[in-house]
Each structure stands twice: as C-alpha cells, then as structure tokens.
C-alpha positions as CSV (number, residue, x, y, z in Angstrom):
1,M,-25.6,12.5,-10.4
2,S,-23.7,15.8,-11.0
3,A,-26.3,18.0,-9.4
4,D,-26.5,15.9,-6.2
5,T,-22.7,15.7,-6.3
6,S,-22.3,19.4,-6.6
7,T,-24.7,20.0,-3.7
8,A,-22.8,17.5,-1.5
9,I,-19.4,19.1,-2.5
10,R,-20.7,22.5,-1.5
11,E,-21.6,21.2,1.9
12,V,-18.2,19.6,2.4
13,V,-16.6,22.9,1.3
14,R,-18.8,24.8,3.8
15,E,-17.8,22.6,6.7
16,H,-14.1,22.1,6.0
17,V,-12.7,25.0,4.0
18,R,-14.1,28.0,5.9
19,L,-14.1,30.4,3.0
20,P,-14.5,34.1,3.8
21,V,-17.5,34.1,1.4
22,D,-20.6,31.9,1.4
23,I,-20.0,29.0,-1.0
24,D,-23.6,29.3,-2.2
25,T,-22.7,32.8,-3.7
26,L,-20.1,31.2,-5.9
27,S,-20.7,29.6,-9.3
28,D,-19.6,26.1,-10.0
29,D,-16.7,27.5,-12.0
30,A,-15.6,30.0,-9.4
31,D,-11.9,29.6,-8.4
32,L,-12.0,28.5,-4.7
33,F,-8.4,29.6,-4.3
34,A,-9.2,33.1,-5.4
35,A,-12.2,33.0,-3.0
36,G,-9.8,32.4,-0.1
37,M,-9.0,28.6,0.0
38,T,-5.5,28.0,1.3
39,S,-3.3,25.0,0.3
40,H,-3.8,23.6,3.8
41,A,-7.6,23.9,3.4
42,S,-7.4,22.1,0.0
43,V,-5.8,19.1,1.7
44,N,-8.5,19.1,4.4
45,L,-11.1,19.4,1.6
46,M,-9.6,16.4,-0.3
47,L,-9.6,14.2,2.9
48,A,-13.2,15.3,3.7
49,L,-14.3,14.6,0.1
50,E,-12.7,11.1,0.3
51,D,-14.7,10.4,3.4
52,A,-17.9,11.9,2.2
53,F,-17.9,10.0,-1.1
54,D,-16.1,6.9,0.0
55,L,-13.4,7.1,-2.6
56,E,-9.7,7.9,-2.9
57,F,-8.2,10.4,-5.2
58,P,-5.4,8.8,-7.2
59,D,-2.0,10.6,-7.4
60,R,-2.7,11.9,-10.9
61,M,-5.7,13.9,-9.5
62,L,-3.7,15.5,-6.6
63,T,-3.4,18.8,-8.5
64,R,-4.5,22.3,-7.8
65,S,-6.7,22.2,-10.9
66,V,-8.8,19.3,-9.6
67,F,-9.7,21.2,-6.4
68,E,-9.9,24.6,-8.0
69,S,-13.7,24.8,-8.3
70,V,-16.9,23.0,-7.4
71,G,-17.2,22.1,-11.1
72,A,-13.7,20.6,-11.3
73,I,-14.3,18.6,-8.1
74,T,-17.6,17.4,-9.4
75,A,-16.0,16.2,-12.7
76,A,-13.3,14.3,-10.8
77,I,-15.7,12.7,-8.4
78,D,-18.1,11.7,-11.3
79,E,-15.1,10.2,-13.1
80,L,-14.0,8.2,-10.0
81,S,-17.5,7.1,-9.3
82,M,-17.9,5.8,-12.9
83,Q,-14.6,3.9,-12.6
84,N,-15.7,2.4,-9.3
85,S,-19.0,1.3,-10.7
86,D,-17.2,-0.3,-13.6
87,V,-15.0,-2.3,-11.2
88,A,-17.9,-3.4,-9.0
C-alpha cells in the first residue's frame, strides 16, 4: 500500500501546501519544511490527509517529524491503517 499511499500523499500536498517547488521533484525523504512548507500549511495538510484517508492522527503523532516528509507521512498513515484494520 505504501506506493499508492505515497502517490496520494503527494496529490494532497500539491493541493493543500502550495510549495514553491513541484512536489514531484522531491524525494520521499526530502524535508517539506525546508522545501517551503509553513507551520500553518502543515496543519492544513494534516486536516486534508485525515479527510483523504478517512483517519484521525492521534495526539502522539501531531509532531513536526510526522509531517516532515512524504516518507514520514506514508509511514504514519500505513501505521494508522494497520491499526484500523486490526480493529475492524
């Protein structure tokens, strides 16, 4: 699921963060904050990701490191998806 998740995350970033660079030019490990994401944009990103993936980030995941890169976001969403499928 990670490849599909990464692609979907990039689309959400493209639509909601408005980076000064094209998200597709960045690697999965590239620092989105260094690429121009603001704190305000990271909150918008979190809310958009919750909508796009139908999940809620728990308080323990509301940290800069979770939203720092496409790779970090993918790992967090994969973890939450696994937890949700275990509960279902």
